N, C-alpha and C positions, 0 to 999 in steps of 0.2 A: 195178530195172533201168529206167532212163529210155529212152524211145523218142521221138525228135523227128522230125517230118516237116516238111521245108521245101519249099514249093511256089513255083516261079518260072515265069514265062513263058519259052518257048523262044526268043523273039525276040531276046534279048540276046546270044546266042552265048557263054554262060558257059563259061569255060575250066576244064579239070581242075584247074588251080592255084587258081582262085577257089573251086571246090567243096571242095578240100582245106582251104583256109583257113577256110571256113564250118564244116566238120566239126570241125576242130581248135578253133576259137574257141567253138563251142557246147558241145563236150565239156568244155573247160577251164572255161567258165562254170558248168556243172552241177557240176563238181568243186569250184570255189571257193564257190559259193552254197549248194549242197545236200550237199556232201561225197560226191557220187556218183563212184565210181571210173571212170576212163577205160575200163577193159576191160569195164565193165558198161553202158556208154552206147551206144545205137544211134542213128545219124543217117541219115536217108534223104532224098535230094534228088530231088524229082519235077519234071521239066520238062514244063509243060503247053502245048499248042498255044494260040496266042493266041485262036483262035475258040472254044476250050473254057473261056475265062475270062470271068467277068462281074462287074460291079460296078454298084451303084445300079439294078439291074433291067435292065441293058443289057449286050450284049456289050462287052468292054473297048474295042474300037476305036471303037464308036459313043459310048461314054461319054467317051472322050478327045476326040472331035470336038466334043461338046456342051460339055465343060469348056473346050476351047480357045476356043469361041465366046463364053463368058461372061467370059473374062479379058481 
């Protein structure tokens, strides 16, 4: 029984339709690639506040500022 956890930042305003598309797509991919039945596949989408997300040792907002300065 596959369990997939998708984490995204809350900043994007992800719609219920987009989440449903993610759930369907990931479930169908597991069926196609690993022959895992849809009714045994669990998908959880966690929306994380931006201040609770980090990358490169920095809060994501700070990381984006520095990455923007470099480009």
